[in-house]
C-alpha positions as CSV (number, residue, x, y, z in Angstrom):
1,M,-43.6,85.4,70.5
2,D,-40.0,85.5,71.3
3,I,-38.3,84.2,68.3
4,T,-35.0,83.9,70.1
5,N,-36.5,81.0,72.2
6,A,-38.4,79.3,69.3
7,S,-37.3,75.8,68.4
8,T,-36.4,75.1,64.9
9,A,-36.7,71.6,63.4
10,T,-33.7,70.4,61.5
11,V,-34.1,68.0,58.7
12,P,-30.9,65.8,58.5
13,P,-29.3,65.6,55.2
14,A,-30.0,62.4,53.1
15,P,-27.2,60.0,53.2
16,S,-25.0,60.2,50.1
17,A,-24.6,57.1,48.1
18,S,-21.1,55.3,48.3
19,P,-18.9,55.9,45.3
20,A,-19.2,52.2,44.4
21,A,-23.0,52.3,44.5
22,A,-23.2,55.5,42.5
23,E,-20.8,53.9,39.9
24,S,-23.0,50.8,39.8
25,A,-26.1,52.8,39.4
26,S,-24.7,54.8,36.5
27,A,-22.9,52.0,34.7
28,P,-24.6,51.2,31.3
29,A,-25.9,47.8,30.4
30,P,-23.4,45.7,28.6
31,L,-23.3,45.7,24.8
32,T,-24.3,42.6,23.1
33,L,-21.3,41.4,21.0
34,A,-21.8,38.8,18.3
35,L,-18.6,36.9,17.3
36,V,-18.9,35.6,13.7
37,V,-16.6,32.7,13.3
38,A,-16.1,32.9,9.4
39,S,-14.5,29.5,8.4
40,D,-16.4,26.6,7.7
41,R,-13.4,24.7,6.2
42,E,-13.0,21.1,7.2
43,G,-10.0,20.8,9.8
44,R,-10.2,24.6,10.3
45,F,-8.0,26.4,12.9
46,A,-10.9,28.7,13.8
47,P,-11.8,27.0,17.0
48,V,-8.4,27.7,18.5
49,V,-8.5,31.4,17.7
50,T,-12.0,31.7,18.8
51,D,-11.4,30.1,22.2
52,W,-8.3,32.4,22.7
53,F,-10.2,35.5,21.9
54,R,-13.3,34.6,24.0
55,S,-10.7,34.3,26.9
56,R,-10.0,37.9,26.2
57,L,-13.6,38.8,26.9
58,A,-14.0,36.8,30.1
59,G,-13.0,39.5,32.5
60,R,-14.9,42.4,30.6
61,E,-18.1,43.6,32.0
62,D,-19.0,45.9,29.1
63,F,-19.9,42.9,26.8
64,T,-22.2,39.9,26.8
65,V,-21.1,37.4,24.0
66,T,-23.1,35.3,21.6
67,V,-21.4,33.4,18.7
68,V,-22.4,32.8,15.1
69,D,-20.3,29.8,13.8
70,L,-20.7,29.5,10.0
71,A,-19.6,25.9,10.3
72,E,-22.9,25.1,12.1
73,T,-25.1,26.7,9.4
74,D,-26.1,25.4,6.1
75,L,-26.9,28.4,3.9
76,P,-26.9,27.8,0.1
77,T,-24.8,30.3,-2.0
78,S,-27.8,30.8,-4.2
79,L,-29.7,34.0,-3.0
80,S,-33.5,34.4,-3.1
81,Y,-36.0,36.9,-2.1
82,D,-38.3,33.9,-1.1
83,P,-36.1,31.4,0.6
84,S,-37.3,27.9,1.0
85,P,-38.6,26.6,4.3
86,A,-35.1,24.9,4.8
87,V,-33.2,28.0,4.3
88,R,-35.6,30.0,6.6
89,A,-34.8,27.5,9.3
90,E,-31.2,28.1,8.7
91,L,-31.6,31.8,8.8
92,A,-33.5,31.5,12.1
93,K,-30.3,30.3,13.7
94,V,-28.3,33.5,12.8
95,T,-30.6,36.4,11.8
96,P,-32.0,37.1,15.3
97,V,-28.5,37.1,16.8
98,L,-27.2,39.6,14.2
99,E,-30.3,41.8,14.7
100,E,-29.9,41.8,18.5
101,A,-26.2,42.5,18.5
102,D,-24.8,45.9,19.2
103,A,-21.5,45.2,17.8
104,Y,-19.5,42.4,16.0
105,V,-16.2,40.8,16.0
106,V,-15.6,38.9,12.7
107,I,-12.9,36.1,13.2
108,T,-11.8,35.3,9.8
109,P,-8.9,33.4,8.0
110,E,-7.3,34.5,4.7
111,Y,-8.0,32.4,1.7
112,N,-6.2,33.3,-1.5
113,H,-5.8,36.9,-0.4
114,S,-9.5,37.2,0.5
115,F,-12.1,36.0,3.2
116,P,-14.2,32.9,3.1
117,A,-17.3,32.6,0.8
118,S,-19.3,31.4,3.9
119,L,-18.9,34.9,5.4
120,K,-19.8,36.8,2.2
121,N,-22.9,34.8,1.9
122,L,-23.9,35.6,5.4
123,I,-23.2,39.3,4.9
124,D,-25.2,39.4,1.6
125,R,-28.2,37.7,3.2
126,H,-28.6,40.5,5.7
127,Y,-28.7,44.2,5.4
128,T,-30.5,46.3,8.2
129,E,-28.9,44.0,10.8
130,W,-25.6,45.3,10.2
131,Q,-26.5,49.1,9.9
132,A,-25.0,51.8,12.2
133,K,-23.2,49.1,14.2
134,P,-19.4,48.7,14.6
135,V,-17.4,45.7,13.4
136,G,-14.0,44.5,14.6
137,F,-11.7,42.0,13.1
138,V,-9.6,39.1,14.4
139,S,-7.8,37.6,11.5
140,Y,-5.2,34.8,11.1
141,G,-3.2,33.3,8.3
142,G,0.4,33.0,7.0
143,I,2.8,35.9,6.7
144,S,0.1,38.4,6.1
145,G,-1.9,37.3,9.3
146,G,-5.1,37.7,7.3
147,L,-4.9,41.5,6.8
148,R,-5.7,41.3,3.0
149,A,-9.0,39.6,4.0
150,V,-9.7,42.4,6.7
151,E,-9.1,45.2,4.1
152,Q,-11.5,43.8,1.6
153,L,-14.1,43.3,4.4
154,R,-13.9,46.9,5.3
155,Q,-15.1,47.8,1.8
156,V,-18.0,45.3,2.0
157,Y,-19.2,46.4,5.5
158,A,-19.0,50.1,4.4
159,E,-21.7,49.1,1.8
160,M,-23.7,47.7,4.7
161,H,-23.6,51.0,6.6
162,A,-21.4,49.5,9.3
163,V,-18.5,51.2,10.9
164,T,-15.3,49.2,11.1
165,V,-12.9,50.0,13.9
166,R,-9.5,50.7,13.0
167,D,-7.3,48.4,15.2
168,T,-7.4,44.7,14.6
169,V,-5.9,41.5,16.1
170,S,-3.7,40.0,13.4
171,L,-2.2,36.4,13.9
172,H,0.7,35.9,11.6
173,H,1.7,32.3,11.0
174,A,-1.1,31.4,13.5
175,H,-0.5,27.7,13.6
176,A,2.9,28.3,15.2
177,L,1.5,30.7,17.8
178,F,-0.5,28.2,19.9
179,D,0.7,25.1,21.8
180,E,-1.3,21.8,21.5
181,D,-3.6,22.9,24.3
182,G,-4.6,26.0,22.4
183,R,-2.6,28.5,24.6
184,H,-0.8,31.4,23.0
185,K,2.8,30.9,23.4
186,D,3.8,34.5,23.6
187,P,0.4,36.3,24.4
188,A,1.6,39.8,25.4
189,A,1.3,41.6,22.0
190,A,-1.8,39.7,21.0
191,E,-3.4,40.3,24.3
192,G,-2.6,44.0,24.1
193,A,-4.0,44.2,20.6
194,A,-7.2,42.5,21.6
195,K,-7.8,45.1,24.5
196,V,-7.3,48.0,22.0
197,L,-9.8,46.4,19.6
198,L,-12.4,45.8,22.3
199,D,-12.0,49.2,23.8
200,Q,-12.6,50.8,20.5
201,L,-15.5,48.5,19.7
202,G,-17.0,49.4,23.1
203,W,-16.8,53.1,22.4
204,W,-18.3,53.0,19.0
205,G,-20.9,50.5,20.3
206,R,-22.0,52.8,22.9
207,A,-21.9,55.9,20.9
208,L,-24.0,54.3,18.1
209,K,-26.5,52.7,20.3
210,D,-27.0,56.0,22.2
211,A,-27.2,58.0,18.8
212,K,-29.9,55.5,17.6
213,S,-32.0,56.0,20.8
214,V,-32.3,59.6,20.0
215,R,-32.7,59.4,16.2
216,P,-33.2,56.1,14.3
217,Y,-30.6,55.5,11.5
218,G,-31.8,56.4,8.2
219,V,-30.4,55.4,4.8
């Protein structure tokens, strides 16, 4: 056989995926972010702050958002290892949301240098739901912008084995910052702070979720 005249079949290379398609295929699923609205006070300012912060999430594809609004729950402050049917029904509104979340943002005012009792009640009624997940804070108030409430919450969430991210959104003299339609009057700094917070929360949320997929978190 004359190998110089033999024909050779050539297999064409497989078409390479476009950069956009490759990026889409490798992009992780969004993290489930639970926004915990802490205030249940009558006449509260929380809806204004919450709506503004949710607008900061509108263009992000790394989070899907659920809301736990403590003004819409009726949890008594007396704790029990055997809650009544009525309390179990209220917990059914919030516990599954906390359990399924990959990360949290707590939106809290500052009351008398601390955070609302409604929030402490929610935290104390749960334990494993918080573990090995990141928590970010959006706080508002007077001259302190709610920062004293946040510093106390860091201690509480450490006991829950949660990771609190460093940077926060702090709205000082919050009532004066928004117009009557709920728009921030000078949003540049606050929007920048919100982006930093969400970027950090996304990093920690992804890192902790990936770690738990390899090795479950153990206390």
